[in-house]
Rosetta silent file (secondary structure, phi, psi, omega in degrees, C-alpha in Angstrom):
SEQUENCE: MEETELIEKVKAGDRHALAVLVKNYEQTVFNFAFKICRNRDKAEHTMQETFLSMIKHIDQFDSKSKLSTWLYTIVSNHCLMMARSAKKDMFASIDDEEALIDESSITDWSVSPEKVTENNELKEMLDNAIQKLPADYRIVFLLRDVEGLSTEETGKITNLTVPAVKSRLHRARAFLRNEINKVMQDGK
SCORE:     score description
SCORE:     0.000 S_00000001
   1 L     0.000  135.319 -178.222    4.696    3.442   22.923 S_00000001
   2 L   -74.657  155.790 -176.707    3.795    2.610   26.558 S_00000001
   3 H   -62.233  -39.884  179.756    0.263    1.504   27.405 S_00000001
   4 H   -61.061  -39.674  176.722   -0.477    4.562   29.559 S_00000001
   5 H   -63.051  -44.469  178.619    0.472    6.813   26.569 S_00000001
   6 H   -58.032  -45.323 -179.988   -1.812    4.721   24.328 S_00000001
   7 H   -60.981  -45.879 -179.264   -4.677    5.037   26.793 S_00000001
   8 H   -62.184  -42.322  177.088   -4.281    8.783   27.028 S_00000001
   9 H   -64.101  -35.499  179.558   -4.220    9.054   23.200 S_00000001
  10 H   -68.061  -43.271  179.668   -7.329    6.901   22.944 S_00000001
  11 H   -60.559  -31.214 -179.743   -9.078    9.141   25.520 S_00000001
  12 L   -84.236    0.782  176.594   -8.120   12.127   23.273 S_00000001
  13 L    97.361    9.157 -177.805   -9.725   10.409   20.246 S_00000001
  14 L   -74.050  112.790 -177.128   -6.646    8.993   18.498 S_00000001
  15 H   -73.003  -31.920  176.071   -7.978    6.152   16.312 S_00000001
  16 H   -62.931  -44.162  178.855   -4.478    4.775   15.595 S_00000001
  17 H   -62.051  -41.165  178.597   -3.798    4.417   19.312 S_00000001
  18 H   -59.609  -47.522 -178.308   -7.185    2.686   19.684 S_00000001
  19 H   -59.011  -43.124 -178.994   -6.301    0.248   16.904 S_00000001
  20 H   -65.626  -44.133  179.284   -2.998   -0.588   18.598 S_00000001
  21 H   -61.448  -46.088  176.598   -4.698   -1.081   21.969 S_00000001
  22 H   -60.317  -46.195  177.065   -7.316   -3.383   20.479 S_00000001
  23 H   -57.126  -40.395 -176.599   -4.638   -5.321   18.602 S_00000001
  24 H   -68.313  -27.406 -173.174   -2.660   -5.736   21.775 S_00000001
  25 H  -114.932   -5.125 -175.129   -5.615   -7.152   23.664 S_00000001
  26 H   -61.223  -41.734 -179.219   -7.849   -8.870   21.113 S_00000001
  27 H   -69.537  -39.399  177.854   -6.363  -12.359   21.597 S_00000001
  28 H   -61.707  -48.018  177.714   -6.432  -12.094   25.405 S_00000001
  29 H   -60.689  -49.086  179.719  -10.025  -10.902   25.374 S_00000001
  30 H   -63.192  -44.227 -179.096  -11.155  -13.533   22.904 S_00000001
  31 H   -60.629  -44.510 -179.864   -9.355  -16.356   24.716 S_00000001
  32 H   -66.902  -44.595  177.303  -10.869  -15.379   28.060 S_00000001
  33 H   -59.889  -41.494  177.210  -14.332  -14.971   26.540 S_00000001
  34 H   -64.136  -40.211  178.979  -14.056  -18.366   24.899 S_00000001
  35 H   -60.916  -33.225 -179.810  -13.027  -19.991   28.136 S_00000001
  36 H   -80.859  -52.884 -174.056  -16.183  -18.604   29.763 S_00000001
  37 H   -74.288  -33.147 -177.662  -18.663  -18.962   26.888 S_00000001
  38 L    62.487   29.130 -178.794  -17.296  -22.229   25.446 S_00000001
  39 L  -151.928  128.386 -174.648  -18.583  -21.136   22.095 S_00000001
  40 H   -63.943  -44.246 -179.329  -16.648  -19.372   19.310 S_00000001
  41 H   -62.543  -44.713  179.107  -19.564  -17.204   18.106 S_00000001
  42 H   -64.708  -37.132  178.149  -20.434  -16.109   21.653 S_00000001
  43 H   -65.079  -43.174  177.673  -16.776  -15.416   22.350 S_00000001
  44 H   -64.077  -40.753  176.241  -16.446  -13.291   19.256 S_00000001
  45 H   -62.029  -44.722  179.626  -19.641  -11.412   20.127 S_00000001
  46 H   -60.107  -43.283  178.451  -18.343  -10.914   23.693 S_00000001
  47 H   -61.572  -41.740  179.894  -15.022   -9.633   22.315 S_00000001
  48 H   -65.614  -45.567  179.657  -16.777   -7.108   20.111 S_00000001
  49 H   -63.470  -36.565  179.409  -19.024   -5.988   22.974 S_00000001
  50 H   -63.278  -47.924 -178.300  -16.025   -5.733   25.289 S_00000001
  51 H   -69.939  -34.369  173.005  -14.141   -3.391   22.899 S_00000001
  52 H   -62.037  -43.198  176.604  -17.329   -1.334   22.286 S_00000001
  53 H   -66.854  -34.835  177.340  -17.706   -0.912   26.032 S_00000001
  54 H   -63.028  -45.650  179.010  -14.041   -0.012   26.357 S_00000001
  55 H   -58.590  -47.048 -178.063  -14.433    2.672   23.679 S_00000001
  56 H   -64.729  -33.644 -172.663  -17.569    4.063   25.265 S_00000001
  57 H  -116.892   18.192 -178.768  -16.126    4.110   28.781 S_00000001
  58 H   -57.918  -30.215  178.735  -12.381    4.643   28.328 S_00000001
  59 H   -64.761  -23.761  178.373  -12.743    7.958   30.070 S_00000001
  60 H   -81.448  -14.164  178.449  -13.762    6.080   33.193 S_00000001
  61 L   -73.071  120.945 -174.491  -10.542    4.032   33.226 S_00000001
  62 L  -100.260    2.066  179.796   -8.408    5.575   35.928 S_00000001
  63 L    61.789   16.260  177.226   -5.160    3.651   35.389 S_00000001
  64 L   -79.085  -28.532  172.290   -5.119    2.602   39.060 S_00000001
  65 L  -113.855  177.255  177.691   -5.301   -1.045   37.846 S_00000001
  66 L   -74.529  154.798  177.627   -3.957   -2.638   34.756 S_00000001
  67 H   -63.300  -34.142 -179.101   -5.973   -2.270   31.550 S_00000001
  68 H   -63.971  -35.540  179.119   -6.100   -6.074   31.310 S_00000001
  69 H   -65.953  -43.499  176.613   -7.827   -6.235   34.711 S_00000001
  70 H   -61.285  -42.532  178.092  -10.414   -3.702   33.516 S_00000001
  71 H   -68.267  -38.119  174.789  -10.986   -5.696   30.305 S_00000001
  72 H   -55.972  -38.481  179.807  -11.355   -8.934   32.283 S_00000001
  73 H   -65.931  -41.973  179.670  -14.091   -7.153   34.250 S_00000001
  74 H   -66.291  -45.091  178.709  -15.901   -6.084   31.080 S_00000001
  75 H   -55.868  -51.016 -176.383  -15.593   -9.589   29.532 S_00000001
  76 H   -56.623  -44.865  179.489  -16.879  -11.117   32.759 S_00000001
  77 H   -64.019  -41.621  178.525  -19.849   -8.783   32.892 S_00000001
  78 H   -67.090  -41.527  177.478  -20.834   -9.419   29.272 S_00000001
  79 H   -63.453  -41.336  178.742  -20.508  -13.210   29.743 S_00000001
  80 H   -65.262  -40.645  177.616  -22.566  -13.092   32.923 S_00000001
  81 H   -63.510  -41.949  178.069  -25.296  -11.046   31.228 S_00000001
  82 H   -63.594  -45.275 -179.773  -25.335  -13.523   28.351 S_00000001
  83 H   -63.851  -41.795 -178.468  -25.485  -16.505   30.684 S_00000001
  84 H   -69.742  -25.623  178.875  -28.271  -14.971   32.783 S_00000001
  85 H   -82.458  -19.518  176.936  -30.362  -14.273   29.699 S_00000001
  86 L   -75.635  170.384  179.939  -29.921  -17.936   28.602 S_00000001
  87 L   -60.543  131.116 -178.875  -32.040  -20.687   30.029 S_00000001
  88 H   -64.136  -27.961 -176.369  -31.253  -21.189   33.719 S_00000001
  89 H   -79.181    3.096  175.833  -31.473  -24.975   33.390 S_00000001
  90 H   -75.370  -16.472 -177.154  -28.461  -25.054   31.138 S_00000001
  91 L  -114.645  144.874  172.729  -26.197  -24.831   34.205 S_00000001
  92 L   -71.480  147.313  177.120  -25.947  -27.171   37.155 S_00000001
  93 L   -90.119  132.633  176.754  -26.824  -25.755   40.537 S_00000001
  94 L  -125.949   27.124  177.350  -24.016  -25.819   43.035 S_00000001
  95 L   -70.795  -30.127  179.138  -25.570  -23.808   45.822 S_00000001
  96 L   -89.478  101.049 -173.716  -26.049  -26.879   47.968 S_00000001
  97 H   -61.983  -31.934 -177.527  -22.498  -27.621   49.100 S_00000001
  98 H   -67.999  -30.483  178.859  -23.429  -31.028   50.466 S_00000001
  99 H   -75.640  -10.334 -176.027  -24.678  -32.082   47.038 S_00000001
 100 H   -70.947  -34.395 -171.302  -21.344  -31.116   45.497 S_00000001
 101 L  -147.488  137.673  174.443  -19.253  -34.034   46.578 S_00000001
 102 L  -100.726  105.521 -174.435  -19.705  -37.534   47.801 S_00000001
 103 H   -58.506  -26.151 -178.726  -16.696  -37.974   50.097 S_00000001
 104 H   -76.493  -11.785 -176.855  -16.717  -41.741   49.735 S_00000001
 105 H  -112.692   23.985 -176.040  -16.172  -41.553   45.969 S_00000001
 106 L   -76.683  134.510  176.307  -13.201  -39.241   45.789 S_00000001
 107 L   -84.886  153.440 -179.947  -10.539  -40.410   43.397 S_00000001
 108 L   -68.136  123.896 -177.748   -6.882  -40.263   44.324 S_00000001
 109 L  -102.268   34.881 -177.620   -5.573  -36.861   43.094 S_00000001
 110 L   -79.389   -4.388  178.945   -1.913  -37.713   43.268 S_00000001
 111 L   -73.344  134.291 -176.369   -1.487  -37.121   39.547 S_00000001
 112 L   -72.651  151.292  179.153    0.507  -33.987   38.927 S_00000001
 113 H   -57.426  -34.011  178.937   -1.151  -31.018   37.085 S_00000001
 114 H   -63.488  -41.822  179.294    1.440  -31.338   34.274 S_00000001
 115 H   -68.007  -35.572  177.831    0.442  -34.921   33.599 S_00000001
 116 H   -65.868  -42.463  179.550   -3.273  -34.016   33.655 S_00000001
 117 H   -60.680  -41.309  179.027   -2.675  -31.255   31.147 S_00000001
 118 H   -68.259  -26.490 -177.153   -0.827  -33.629   28.822 S_00000001
 119 L   -83.077  107.131 -176.649   -3.566  -36.188   28.996 S_00000001
 120 H   -61.765  -34.404 -179.335   -6.145  -35.219   26.330 S_00000001
 121 H   -65.856  -43.645  176.393   -8.810  -37.435   27.779 S_00000001
 122 H   -66.406  -39.248  178.996   -8.623  -35.770   31.201 S_00000001
 123 H   -60.234  -42.658  178.990   -8.461  -32.361   29.577 S_00000001
 124 H   -63.986  -40.522  177.358  -11.685  -33.164   27.710 S_00000001
 125 H   -60.074  -45.747 -179.332  -13.298  -34.371   30.952 S_00000001
 126 H   -65.295  -44.270  178.144  -12.283  -31.114   32.671 S_00000001
 127 H   -57.440  -43.931  178.787  -13.529  -28.989   29.755 S_00000001
 128 H   -65.224  -37.654  176.868  -16.876  -30.725   29.906 S_00000001
 129 H   -67.165  -44.944  179.560  -17.077  -30.284   33.667 S_00000001
 130 H   -57.403  -39.425 -178.526  -16.162  -26.552   33.336 S_00000001
 131 H   -61.786  -27.968 -178.535  -19.020  -26.138   30.812 S_00000001
 132 H   -80.311  -16.963  177.764  -21.446  -27.375   33.481 S_00000001
 133 L   -65.543  140.432  173.567  -20.375  -24.739   35.990 S_00000001
 134 L   -61.207  150.067 -176.877  -22.728  -21.772   36.417 S_00000001
 135 H   -55.801  -37.405  179.823  -21.172  -18.709   34.793 S_00000001
 136 H   -62.783  -38.235 -178.022  -20.569  -16.907   38.134 S_00000001
 137 H   -81.768  -35.249  179.610  -18.434  -19.824   39.365 S_00000001
 138 H   -61.700  -42.594  179.624  -16.818  -20.468   35.981 S_00000001
 139 H   -60.876  -46.904  179.842  -15.521  -16.912   35.784 S_00000001
 140 H   -62.796  -45.016 -179.841  -13.925  -17.133   39.258 S_00000001
 141 H   -61.279  -47.247 -176.406  -12.395  -20.540   38.521 S_00000001
 142 H   -65.729  -42.065  179.313  -10.972  -19.343   35.184 S_00000001
 143 H   -62.149  -45.474 -175.758   -9.576  -16.109   36.533 S_00000001
 144 H   -78.782  -53.244 -171.069   -7.894  -17.825   39.484 S_00000001
 145 H   -88.000  -27.028 -178.586   -6.949  -21.272   38.255 S_00000001
 146 H  -100.317  -48.044 -177.626   -6.522  -20.754   34.521 S_00000001
 147 L   -82.958  -20.290  175.325   -5.492  -17.118   34.139 S_00000001
 148 L    77.976   20.789  178.306   -3.509  -17.221   37.448 S_00000001
 149 L   -74.838  158.683  179.886   -4.839  -13.974   38.876 S_00000001
 150 L   -76.768  166.160  177.104   -4.726  -13.338   42.653 S_00000001
 151 H   -59.992  -41.046 -177.815   -7.799  -13.589   44.834 S_00000001
 152 H   -65.145  -45.534  178.342   -7.771   -9.842   45.235 S_00000001
 153 H   -61.477  -44.365 -179.269   -7.582   -9.222   41.449 S_00000001
 154 H   -60.988  -40.488  176.409  -10.368  -11.751   40.851 S_00000001
 155 H   -63.420  -38.310  178.580  -12.500   -9.974   43.455 S_00000001
 156 H   -65.753  -45.405 -179.205  -11.943   -6.658   41.829 S_00000001
 157 H   -62.559  -43.507 -174.670  -12.838   -7.985   38.378 S_00000001
 158 H   -92.143   -2.822 -178.071  -15.945   -9.777   39.572 S_00000001
 159 L    63.060   37.906  176.935  -16.960   -7.146   42.158 S_00000001
 160 L  -116.252  157.278  173.553  -16.804   -9.775   44.934 S_00000001
 161 L   -74.444  159.001  178.357  -15.192   -9.736   48.337 S_00000001
 162 H   -56.963  -42.603  174.068  -12.108  -11.893   48.868 S_00000001
 163 H   -59.833  -37.598  176.863  -14.128  -14.328   51.022 S_00000001
 164 H   -65.834  -40.054  175.966  -16.756  -14.599   48.285 S_00000001
 165 H   -61.959  -44.657 -179.253  -14.106  -15.357   45.690 S_00000001
 166 H   -61.482  -40.658 -179.888  -12.613  -17.999   47.943 S_00000001
 167 H   -66.724  -44.728  178.866  -16.032  -19.573   48.542 S_00000001
 168 H   -64.743  -37.212 -178.670  -16.920  -19.633   44.866 S_00000001
 169 H   -66.329  -44.040 -179.954  -13.544  -21.002   43.955 S_00000001
 170 H   -60.438  -45.805 -178.700  -13.836  -23.739   46.640 S_00000001
 171 H   -66.732  -41.493  176.495  -17.342  -24.680   45.390 S_00000001
 172 H   -60.650  -46.517  178.029  -16.236  -24.624   41.736 S_00000001
 173 H   -60.258  -45.232  178.790  -13.303  -26.851   42.476 S_00000001
 174 H   -63.454  -39.013  176.490  -15.405  -29.258   44.469 S_00000001
 175 H   -61.638  -47.366 -178.898  -18.019  -29.355   41.724 S_00000001
 176 H   -63.035  -42.346  179.449  -15.337  -30.028   39.115 S_00000001
 177 H   -61.789  -44.688 -177.949  -13.658  -32.708   41.236 S_00000001
 178 H   -64.351  -46.773  179.851  -17.061  -34.421   41.745 S_00000001
 179 H   -60.182  -42.654  178.605  -17.881  -34.259   38.014 S_00000001
 180 H   -66.994  -41.498  178.106  -14.510  -35.743   37.055 S_00000001
 181 H   -58.504  -44.123  177.568  -14.815  -38.410   39.702 S_00000001
 182 H   -58.107  -47.171 -179.006  -18.207  -39.472   38.300 S_00000001
 183 H   -63.448  -43.327 -177.975  -16.793  -39.783   34.767 S_00000001
 184 H   -64.099  -42.343 -179.458  -13.712  -41.660   36.004 S_00000001
 185 H   -69.522  -35.417  179.490  -15.860  -44.101   38.062 S_00000001
 186 H   -67.478  -33.501 -179.187  -18.265  -44.632   35.184 S_00000001
 187 H   -79.694  -10.080  179.260  -15.333  -45.466   32.919 S_00000001
 188 L   -79.706    0.000    0.000  -13.884  -48.139   35.202 S_00000001
């Protein structure tokens, strides 16, 4: 059964179609929530809240975008609400762009992304740095650089303009680069 058919059946109250739709997206929703929340319990909670929101508001889904894009939006909103309700000092501030990066301490980034991914130590450094990103920036970074969505799709999901997405992505990347540089220099 095609996704559009499933969605129409869910809108009509078909529980079986709903179960199929949830089954099709539960791993995607959980994985994305985990990447943002960095905590299994919070990711599971976010996944449940996302599907509850989907059920409550499925009539508002207009099929102009993909269902996955709509679900990314819901996950992002739930994670942002959770992050905003948490202590603000849990996240580093990256609003001051000059404080993001010390140009004199930039490490040579000639290592290919494939090699970085294979290297568990660097992956752990990146994961730790991503955890320090404020949720607003983390979501943009994950949607663009991890999930591979376009700037336009990311803007739609996060309700940001394309320039705002680009700005947050630039700041997130600069912050991550600086964090990894610090760790690498401390380790030398």
